[in-house]
C-alpha positions in Angstrom: 22.1 6.0 14.0 21.6 6.5 10.4 19.4 9.5 9.9 19.5 10.3 13.4 20.0 14.1 14.4 21.6 15.3 17.6 22.4 19.1 16.5 24.7 21.0 14.6 27.7 21.9 16.9 30.7 19.9 16.2 30.2 16.8 18.5 26.4 16.6 17.8 26.9 16.7 14.0 29.6 14.1 14.0 27.0 11.6 15.8 24.2 12.9 13.6 23.6 10.3 10.8 22.4 12.5 7.8 24.8 13.5 4.9 23.2 16.7 4.0 24.0 17.9 7.7 27.5 16.6 7.9 29.1 17.2 4.5 29.4 20.8 4.9 31.5 20.4 8.2 33.9 17.5 7.2 36.2 16.3 8.7 34.7 16.1 12.1 35.1 14.1 15.3 36.7 10.8 14.1 35.9 7.2 15.6 32.1 7.6 15.3 30.3 4.6 13.4 26.5 4.8 12.3 24.4 1.6 12.0 20.8 1.2 10.7 18.2 2.5 13.5 15.7 -0.1 14.7 17.6 -3.3 14.4 19.2 -4.2 17.8 21.5 -6.6 16.1 23.0 -3.8 14.3 24.1 -2.4 17.5 25.5 -5.8 18.8 27.1 -6.6 15.6 28.9 -2.9 15.6 30.1 -3.2 19.1 31.1 -6.9 18.7 33.5 -6.2 15.6 34.9 -2.9 17.1 36.1 -4.9 20.0 37.2 -7.6 17.7 39.7 -5.2 16.1 40.8 -3.7 19.4 38.9 -0.6 19.2 37.0 0.7 22.5 33.2 1.9 22.4 32.3 4.4 24.6 28.4 5.0 24.2 25.6 4.3 21.8 23.7 7.3 21.1 19.9 7.3 20.1 16.9 9.2 19.7 13.7 6.7 21.3 11.9 7.9 18.3 13.9 9.6 15.7 12.4 13.0 15.1 14.2 14.9 12.1 14.2 11.3 10.5 10.2 11.5 10.0 9.2 10.5 13.3 10.6 7.0 12.8 9.2 4.9 15.9 11.4 1.5 16.4 10.0 -1.8 16.9 8.3 -2.6 20.3 11.3 -3.9 22.5 14.1 -2.2 20.5 15.3 0.2 23.4 14.9 -2.8 25.7 17.4 -5.0 23.4 19.8 -2.1 23.2 19.9 -1.5 26.9 21.0 -5.4 27.3 23.5 -5.2 24.4 25.0 -2.2 26.2 25.0 -3.8 29.6 26.5 -7.0 27.9 29.6 -5.0 26.5 30.0 -2.7 29.4 28.9 0.4 26.8 27.3 3.6 28.0 23.7 4.0 26.5 22.8 7.8 25.8 19.1 8.8 25.0 18.4 11.9 23.1 15.1 13.0 24.5 15.3 16.7 23.1 12.2 16.1 20.9 10.6 13.1 22.6 10.8 14.2 26.3 8.7 16.4 28.6 5.6 14.4 28.0 5.3 14.8 24.2 4.9 11.0 23.4 2.5 10.3 26.3 5.0 9.6 28.9 7.1 12.1 30.5 10.1 10.2 28.9 9.7 8.5 25.9 12.2 5.7 27.3 9.3 5.3 30.0 7.2 3.5 27.4 9.7 0.5 27.4 10.6 0.8 31.1 14.2 1.3 30.0 16.8 3.7 31.9 19.6 5.0 30.0 23.0 6.1 31.5 22.9 9.5 30.1 19.7 11.3 29.0 19.6 15.0 27.2 16.4 17.0 27.2 15.3 20.5 26.0 12.5 22.0 23.8 9.5 21.9 25.9 11.7 21.7 28.9 11.5 25.4 29.1 7.6 25.5 28.8 7.8 27.0 25.4 9.2 30.5 26.6 12.6 30.0 27.6 15.6 28.3 25.7 17.2 25.6 28.1 18.4 22.1 27.8 19.6 19.7 30.3 21.7 16.6 30.8 21.1 13.9 33.6 23.2 10.7 34.4 23.6 7.9 36.6 25.2 8.9 40.1 28.2 6.6 39.5 29.1 8.7 36.4 29.9 11.9 38.3 33.4 10.8 39.3 35.1 12.9 41.6 37.0 14.9 38.9 33.7 16.1 37.7 32.5 16.6 41.4 35.7 18.8 42.2 35.6 20.7 38.9 32.2 20.7 37.2 33.2 23.3 34.7 35.1 20.2 32.9 31.7 19.6 31.4 31.7 23.0 29.9 30.9 26.7 30.8 28.6 28.1 28.3 27.9 32.1 28.5 24.2 31.5 29.4 24.7 28.2 31.4 22.6 28.1 34.4 20.6 31.1 33.7 18.4 31.5 36.7 15.4 32.9 34.7 15.4 30.1 32.2 15.9 27.4 35.5 12.9 29.0 37.1 11.0 28.6 34.0 12.0 24.9 33.7 11.1 23.9 37.5 7.6 25.7 36.9 7.2 23.8 33.7 8.0 20.5 35.5 5.7 21.1 38.4 2.7 22.2 35.9 3.4 18.9 33.6 3.0 16.7 36.9 0.3 18.7 38.3 -1.8 18.9 35.2 -0.8 15.3 33.7 0.5 17.0 30.6 1.7 13.7 29.2 -1.6 12.2 29.6 -3.1 14.9 27.7 -0.6 14.5 24.9 -1.5 10.8 24.7 -5.2 11.4 24.3 -4.9 14.4 22.2 -2.3 12.8 20.0 -4.9 9.7 19.6 -7.5 12.1 18.3 -5.1 13.7 15.9 -3.6 10.7 14.7 -7.2 9.3 14.0 -8.2 12.4 11.9 -4.9 12.2 10.0 -5.6 8.5 9.2 -9.0 9.3 8.1 -7.4 11.6 5.4 -5.2 8.8 4.5 -8.1 6.7 3.9 -9.8 9.5 1.9 -6.7 10.4 -0.2 -4.6 7.3 -0.6 -3.1 8.5 -3.7 -1.6 11.1 -2.1 -0.6 9.8 1.6 1.7 6.8 2.1 1.7 6.6 5.8 0.7 8.2 8.9 3.1 7.3 11.9 4.1 8.7 15.6 2.9 8.6 19.2 1.5 11.2 21.2 1.7 14.9 19.9 4.8 13.6 17.8 3.2 12.7 14.5 4.2 12.7 10.9 2.2 12.3 7.5 4.4 10.7 4.7 3.1 11.5 1.1 4.0 9.8 -2.3 6.4 12.5 -3.3 8.1 15.6 -1.9 6.1 17.7 -4.6 2.8 16.4 -3.1 4.3 17.2 0.3 5.4 20.7 -0.7 2.1 21.4 -2.2 -0.1 20.2 0.8 2.3 22.1 3.2 1.8 25.3 0.9 -1.9 24.8 1.3 -1.9 24.5 5.0 0.3 27.5 5.3 -2.4 29.4 3.4 -5.1 28.1 5.8 -3.0 29.4 8.9 -1.6 25.9 9.7 2.1 25.8 10.2 3.9 22.5 9.9 7.7 21.3 9.0 9.1 19.0 7.0 11.9 16.6 7.7 15.5 16.1 6.7 15.5 19.1 4.3 12.5 17.8 2.3 8.6 17.9 2.6 7.9 14.4 1.6 7.3 13.6 5.2 5.7 16.6 7.3 5.4 16.8 11.0 2.5 17.5 13.3 4.0 18.6 16.9 1.6 20.8 18.3 1.6 22.3 21.8 -0.2 20.2 24.5 -2.5 23.1 24.9 -4.3 22.7 21.7 -8.1 21.6 22.0 -10.5 19.4 20.5 -11.9 22.4 18.2 -8.3 23.2 17.1 -7.7 19.4 16.3 -10.8 19.3 14.1 -9.9 22.5 12.5 -6.3 21.1 11.7 -7.8 18.1 10.1 -10.5 20.1 8.2 -8.1 22.5 6.7 -5.7 19.9 5.9 -8.5 17.9 4.1 -9.3 21.1 2.2 -5.6 21.5 1.2 -5.6 17.9 0.1 -8.6 18.1 -2.0 -7.1 21.1 -3.7 -3.8 19.1 -4.4 -5.7 15.9 -5.6 -7.8 18.0 -8.3 -4.6 19.5 -9.3 -2.8 16.2 -9.7 -5.8 14.7 -11.7 -5.6 17.6 -14.0 -1.9 17.0 -14.9 
């Protein structure tokens, strides 16, 4: 997908959809086509046209919510429509749930929100409970062909693959998330944080263009990159750490850990209000 992000290794960056990341590594894996995110017909058209000229299509790869692009939430039904398109053409559907998975968006996996099951899913980040670097891949049983069953090293043999300490942390994380309904906590706390951020949009409409996101995967898009940098700088000065997206700060993300409290949410909103007040005063004086 255009503006999609999947990593910086050769294969991952080949399917990433942002020139800033791809250009330094060109040329890369060929026969990758990018289409506009959030429009299912674009996927259908791309597959249809590739088949028409004799090309094979292995898979469609997408993020259920685009993270690095600025927390772009697709229209309702988009994931279901893409699932149906892939089924129609016999194409594998791959969901990258590295950012969206493990409860962050209010369900254990974002694809559950539309009751859609991919053929392959990747996951990571929160998978290690915030303390261990670990990622995973899961796929439908029929995709584990005999060749892979007999020789799983065909999938790769990374130096730290299967690290027992990291795997133990991941198993403990899954149990804790289920036992304590961490996805539900993300949903409730996310609604509170989003309400607070939306109140700032109403208060500073000349600075904020949009507030969007689901659960604890939220973003604030400003009227300009300069405003975003200034607000982020003001937040840093007040001990609130946030991050821009796609190499700029026009849109900054709010993706806190699920352990944050209501008091912390109020503190975040309050300190951002202070930072925005300073920026608004500066904008008026210039």
